[in-house]
Biotite code that builds the C-alpha atoms (Angstrom):
import biotite.structure as struc

atoms = struc.array([
    struc.Atom([23.836, -26.975, -30.796], chain_id="A", res_id=1, res_name="UNK", atom_name="CA", element="C"),
    struc.Atom([22.434, -28.920, -27.753], chain_id="A", res_id=2, res_name="UNK", atom_name="CA", element="C"),
    struc.Atom([23.932, -26.419, -25.348], chain_id="A", res_id=3, res_name="UNK", atom_name="CA", element="C"),
    struc.Atom([22.366, -23.394, -27.034], chain_id="A", res_id=4, res_name="UNK", atom_name="CA", element="C"),
    struc.Atom([18.896, -25.189, -26.842], chain_id="A", res_id=5, res_name="UNK", atom_name="CA", element="C"),
    struc.Atom([19.554, -26.026, -23.204], chain_id="A", res_id=6, res_name="UNK", atom_name="CA", element="C"),
    struc.Atom([20.418, -22.561, -22.401], chain_id="A", res_id=7, res_name="UNK", atom_name="CA", element="C"),
    struc.Atom([17.539, -21.230, -24.327], chain_id="A", res_id=8, res_name="UNK", atom_name="CA", element="C"),
    struc.Atom([15.343, -23.592, -22.449], chain_id="A", res_id=9, res_name="UNK", atom_name="CA", element="C"),
    struc.Atom([16.952, -22.590, -18.959], chain_id="A", res_id=10, res_name="UNK", atom_name="CA", element="C"),
    struc.Atom([16.170, -18.796, -19.811], chain_id="A", res_id=11, res_name="UNK", atom_name="CA", element="C"),
    struc.Atom([12.669, -19.692, -20.602], chain_id="A", res_id=12, res_name="UNK", atom_name="CA", element="C"),
    struc.Atom([12.066, -21.663, -17.548], chain_id="A", res_id=13, res_name="UNK", atom_name="CA", element="C"),
    struc.Atom([13.496, -19.000, -15.095], chain_id="A", res_id=14, res_name="UNK", atom_name="CA", element="C"),
    struc.Atom([11.505, -16.245, -16.997], chain_id="A", res_id=15, res_name="UNK", atom_name="CA", element="C"),
    struc.Atom([8.351, -18.330, -16.501], chain_id="A", res_id=16, res_name="UNK", atom_name="CA", element="C"),
    struc.Atom([9.187, -18.849, -12.825], chain_id="A", res_id=17, res_name="UNK", atom_name="CA", element="C"),
    struc.Atom([9.720, -15.344, -12.189], chain_id="A", res_id=18, res_name="UNK", atom_name="CA", element="C"),
    struc.Atom([6.446, -14.308, -14.000], chain_id="A", res_id=19, res_name="UNK", atom_name="CA", element="C"),
    struc.Atom([4.582, -16.802, -11.614], chain_id="A", res_id=20, res_name="UNK", atom_name="CA", element="C"),
    struc.Atom([6.196, -14.879, -8.728], chain_id="A", res_id=21, res_name="UNK", atom_name="CA", element="C"),
    struc.Atom([5.127, -11.708, -9.601], chain_id="A", res_id=22, res_name="UNK", atom_name="CA", element="C"),
    struc.Atom([1.577, -12.794, -10.146], chain_id="A", res_id=23, res_name="UNK", atom_name="CA", element="C"),
    struc.Atom([1.368, -14.500, -6.771], chain_id="A", res_id=24, res_name="UNK", atom_name="CA", element="C"),
    struc.Atom([2.361, -11.117, -5.245], chain_id="A", res_id=25, res_name="UNK", atom_name="CA", element="C"),
    struc.Atom([0.050, -9.289, -7.261], chain_id="A", res_id=26, res_name="UNK", atom_name="CA", element="C"),
    struc.Atom([-2.728, -11.892, -5.759], chain_id="A", res_id=27, res_name="UNK", atom_name="CA", element="C"),
    struc.Atom([-1.782, -10.609, -2.340], chain_id="A", res_id=28, res_name="UNK", atom_name="CA", element="C"),
    struc.Atom([-2.094, -6.797, -2.978], chain_id="A", res_id=29, res_name="UNK", atom_name="CA", element="C"),
    struc.Atom([-5.613, -7.679, -4.630], chain_id="A", res_id=30, res_name="UNK", atom_name="CA", element="C"),
    struc.Atom([-6.619, -9.533, -1.532], chain_id="A", res_id=31, res_name="UNK", atom_name="CA", element="C"),
    struc.Atom([-5.735, -6.375, 0.603], chain_id="A", res_id=32, res_name="UNK", atom_name="CA", element="C"),
    struc.Atom([-7.582, -4.224, -1.892], chain_id="A", res_id=33, res_name="UNK", atom_name="CA", element="C"),
    struc.Atom([-10.597, -6.426, -1.806], chain_id="A", res_id=34, res_name="UNK", atom_name="CA", element="C"),
    struc.Atom([-10.909, -5.494, 1.985], chain_id="A", res_id=35, res_name="UNK", atom_name="CA", element="C"),
    struc.Atom([-11.745, -2.025, 0.939], chain_id="A", res_id=36, res_name="UNK", atom_name="CA", element="C"),
    struc.Atom([-15.453, -1.391, 1.369], chain_id="A", res_id=37, res_name="UNK", atom_name="CA", element="C"),
    struc.Atom([-17.590, 0.293, -1.313], chain_id="A", res_id=38, res_name="UNK", atom_name="CA", element="C"),
    struc.Atom([-17.918, 3.375, 0.523], chain_id="A", res_id=39, res_name="UNK", atom_name="CA", element="C"),
    struc.Atom([-14.088, 3.553, 1.340], chain_id="A", res_id=40, res_name="UNK", atom_name="CA", element="C"),
    struc.Atom([-11.614, 5.369, -0.889], chain_id="A", res_id=41, res_name="UNK", atom_name="CA", element="C"),
    struc.Atom([-7.823, 4.380, -1.184], chain_id="A", res_id=42, res_name="UNK", atom_name="CA", element="C"),
    struc.Atom([-5.802, 7.761, -0.594], chain_id="A", res_id=43, res_name="UNK", atom_name="CA", element="C"),
    struc.Atom([-2.384, 6.400, -0.286], chain_id="A", res_id=44, res_name="UNK", atom_name="CA", element="C"),
    struc.Atom([-0.278, 3.113, 0.618], chain_id="A", res_id=45, res_name="UNK", atom_name="CA", element="C"),
    struc.Atom([1.897, 3.425, 3.784], chain_id="A", res_id=46, res_name="UNK", atom_name="CA", element="C"),
    struc.Atom([3.887, 1.032, 6.098], chain_id="A", res_id=47, res_name="UNK", atom_name="CA", element="C"),
    struc.Atom([1.664, -0.367, 8.762], chain_id="A", res_id=48, res_name="UNK", atom_name="CA", element="C"),
    struc.Atom([4.449, 0.277, 11.341], chain_id="A", res_id=49, res_name="UNK", atom_name="CA", element="C"),
    struc.Atom([3.569, 3.707, 13.202], chain_id="A", res_id=50, res_name="UNK", atom_name="CA", element="C"),
    struc.Atom([7.232, 4.567, 13.223], chain_id="A", res_id=51, res_name="UNK", atom_name="CA", element="C"),
    struc.Atom([7.530, 4.434, 9.358], chain_id="A", res_id=52, res_name="UNK", atom_name="CA", element="C"),
    struc.Atom([3.994, 6.385, 8.745], chain_id="A", res_id=53, res_name="UNK", atom_name="CA", element="C"),
    struc.Atom([5.919, 8.794, 6.968], chain_id="A", res_id=54, res_name="UNK", atom_name="CA", element="C"),
    struc.Atom([6.724, 6.246, 4.080], chain_id="A", res_id=55, res_name="UNK", atom_name="CA", element="C"),
    struc.Atom([3.976, 6.576, 1.457], chain_id="A", res_id=56, res_name="UNK", atom_name="CA", element="C"),
    struc.Atom([3.332, 5.816, -2.121], chain_id="A", res_id=57, res_name="UNK", atom_name="CA", element="C"),
    struc.Atom([0.358, 6.247, -4.530], chain_id="A", res_id=58, res_name="UNK", atom_name="CA", element="C"),
    struc.Atom([0.670, 2.569, -5.364], chain_id="A", res_id=59, res_name="UNK", atom_name="CA", element="C"),
    struc.Atom([1.331, -0.954, -3.478], chain_id="A", res_id=60, res_name="UNK", atom_name="CA", element="C"),
    struc.Atom([5.065, -1.581, -2.696], chain_id="A", res_id=61, res_name="UNK", atom_name="CA", element="C"),
    struc.Atom([7.456, -2.191, -0.027], chain_id="A", res_id=62, res_name="UNK", atom_name="CA", element="C"),
    struc.Atom([8.552, 0.115, 2.993], chain_id="A", res_id=63, res_name="UNK", atom_name="CA", element="C"),
    struc.Atom([11.943, 1.671, 2.212], chain_id="A", res_id=64, res_name="UNK", atom_name="CA", element="C"),
    struc.Atom([12.874, 1.203, 5.880], chain_id="A", res_id=65, res_name="UNK", atom_name="CA", element="C"),
    struc.Atom([11.585, -2.099, 6.964], chain_id="A", res_id=66, res_name="UNK", atom_name="CA", element="C"),
    struc.Atom([10.853, -3.903, 3.765], chain_id="A", res_id=67, res_name="UNK", atom_name="CA", element="C"),
    struc.Atom([7.130, -4.600, 4.748], chain_id="A", res_id=68, res_name="UNK", atom_name="CA", element="C"),
    struc.Atom([4.431, -4.604, 2.298], chain_id="A", res_id=69, res_name="UNK", atom_name="CA", element="C"),
    struc.Atom([2.891, -1.010, 2.190], chain_id="A", res_id=70, res_name="UNK", atom_name="CA", element="C"),
    struc.Atom([-0.971, -1.063, 3.098], chain_id="A", res_id=71, res_name="UNK", atom_name="CA", element="C"),
    struc.Atom([-3.761, 1.241, 1.841], chain_id="A", res_id=72, res_name="UNK", atom_name="CA", element="C"),
    struc.Atom([-4.919, 4.055, 3.976], chain_id="A", res_id=73, res_name="UNK", atom_name="CA", element="C"),
    struc.Atom([-8.418, 4.666, 3.235], chain_id="A", res_id=74, res_name="UNK", atom_name="CA", element="C"),
    struc.Atom([-11.023, 7.332, 3.982], chain_id="A", res_id=75, res_name="UNK", atom_name="CA", element="C"),
    struc.Atom([-13.706, 5.435, 5.664], chain_id="A", res_id=76, res_name="UNK", atom_name="CA", element="C"),
    struc.Atom([-16.838, 6.249, 7.875], chain_id="A", res_id=77, res_name="UNK", atom_name="CA", element="C"),
    struc.Atom([-16.626, 7.859, 11.376], chain_id="A", res_id=78, res_name="UNK", atom_name="CA", element="C"),
    struc.Atom([-17.712, 4.796, 13.102], chain_id="A", res_id=79, res_name="UNK", atom_name="CA", element="C"),
    struc.Atom([-14.934, 2.607, 11.338], chain_id="A", res_id=80, res_name="UNK", atom_name="CA", element="C"),
    struc.Atom([-11.957, 5.358, 11.821], chain_id="A", res_id=81, res_name="UNK", atom_name="CA", element="C"),
    struc.Atom([-8.705, 4.364, 13.425], chain_id="A", res_id=82, res_name="UNK", atom_name="CA", element="C"),
    struc.Atom([-7.572, 7.998, 13.118], chain_id="A", res_id=83, res_name="UNK", atom_name="CA", element="C"),
    struc.Atom([-7.943, 11.100, 11.380], chain_id="A", res_id=84, res_name="UNK", atom_name="CA", element="C"),
    struc.Atom([-5.813, 11.921, 8.767], chain_id="A", res_id=85, res_name="UNK", atom_name="CA", element="C"),
    struc.Atom([-4.864, 14.557, 5.906], chain_id="A", res_id=86, res_name="UNK", atom_name="CA", element="C"),
    struc.Atom([-6.046, 13.276, 2.528], chain_id="A", res_id=87, res_name="UNK", atom_name="CA", element="C"),
    struc.Atom([-3.027, 14.329, 0.725], chain_id="A", res_id=88, res_name="UNK", atom_name="CA", element="C"),
    struc.Atom([-0.272, 11.639, 0.096], chain_id="A", res_id=89, res_name="UNK", atom_name="CA", element="C"),
    struc.Atom([2.574, 13.855, 1.025], chain_id="A", res_id=90, res_name="UNK", atom_name="CA", element="C"),
    struc.Atom([0.818, 14.383, 4.396], chain_id="A", res_id=91, res_name="UNK", atom_name="CA", element="C"),
    struc.Atom([0.350, 10.609, 5.116], chain_id="A", res_id=92, res_name="UNK", atom_name="CA", element="C"),
    struc.Atom([2.173, 11.535, 8.682], chain_id="A", res_id=93, res_name="UNK", atom_name="CA", element="C"),
    struc.Atom([-0.250, 13.834, 9.679], chain_id="A", res_id=94, res_name="UNK", atom_name="CA", element="C"),
    struc.Atom([-2.566, 11.863, 12.094], chain_id="A", res_id=95, res_name="UNK", atom_name="CA", element="C"),
    struc.Atom([-4.865, 12.573, 14.992], chain_id="A", res_id=96, res_name="UNK", atom_name="CA", element="C"),
    struc.Atom([-7.298, 10.903, 17.312], chain_id="A", res_id=97, res_name="UNK", atom_name="CA", element="C"),
    struc.Atom([-9.966, 13.602, 16.775], chain_id="A", res_id=98, res_name="UNK", atom_name="CA", element="C"),
    struc.Atom([-11.195, 15.728, 13.856], chain_id="A", res_id=99, res_name="UNK", atom_name="CA", element="C"),
    struc.Atom([-9.256, 18.874, 13.066], chain_id="A", res_id=100, res_name="UNK", atom_name="CA", element="C"),
    struc.Atom([-7.014, 20.625, 10.430], chain_id="A", res_id=101, res_name="UNK", atom_name="CA", element="C"),
    struc.Atom([-3.943, 19.330, 8.837], chain_id="A", res_id=102, res_name="UNK", atom_name="CA", element="C"),
    struc.Atom([-0.826, 21.217, 10.427], chain_id="A", res_id=103, res_name="UNK", atom_name="CA", element="C"),
    struc.Atom([0.838, 21.506, 7.104], chain_id="A", res_id=104, res_name="UNK", atom_name="CA", element="C"),
    struc.Atom([-1.804, 22.366, 4.562], chain_id="A", res_id=105, res_name="UNK", atom_name="CA", element="C"),
    struc.Atom([-4.834, 23.325, 6.576], chain_id="A", res_id=106, res_name="UNK", atom_name="CA", element="C"),
    struc.Atom([-6.969, 20.758, 4.956], chain_id="A", res_id=107, res_name="UNK", atom_name="CA", element="C"),
    struc.Atom([-9.925, 18.951, 7.178], chain_id="A", res_id=108, res_name="UNK", atom_name="CA", element="C"),
    struc.Atom([-8.506, 15.686, 8.570], chain_id="A", res_id=109, res_name="UNK", atom_name="CA", element="C"),
    struc.Atom([-10.699, 12.740, 7.376], chain_id="A", res_id=110, res_name="UNK", atom_name="CA", element="C"),
    struc.Atom([-11.691, 9.691, 9.326], chain_id="A", res_id=111, res_name="UNK", atom_name="CA", element="C"),
    struc.Atom([-9.201, 7.058, 7.886], chain_id="A", res_id=112, res_name="UNK", atom_name="CA", element="C"),
    struc.Atom([-8.098, 3.486, 8.773], chain_id="A", res_id=113, res_name="UNK", atom_name="CA", element="C"),
    struc.Atom([-5.250, 0.999, 7.302], chain_id="A", res_id=114, res_name="UNK", atom_name="CA", element="C"),
    struc.Atom([-6.334, -1.774, 5.678], chain_id="A", res_id=115, res_name="UNK", atom_name="CA", element="C"),
    struc.Atom([-4.259, -4.780, 6.793], chain_id="A", res_id=116, res_name="UNK", atom_name="CA", element="C"),
])
């Protein structure tokens, strides 16, 4: 009987430890999202490495190629822009130094930045 109680206690403690770990990761996601200004809008999450800009998601996560945390790509004001990009999730890899049109869908490229 003591072994069953010890085993149940161990499972509960491991589960609580996992829950705490998950919460601390969520806090780091929240702190990145807190860096998004009121006038900005998150379009997608992408790898901060330029070589992996084709990796994208509609929610926070990890890069499938390097395991780094994905960062928000946001539409911003022109004076804050790091690049011009297509506002479509599947075209997160379309980036330009100047305004123009997306080579894949023809939409206007928007002033964007990565929140890091």
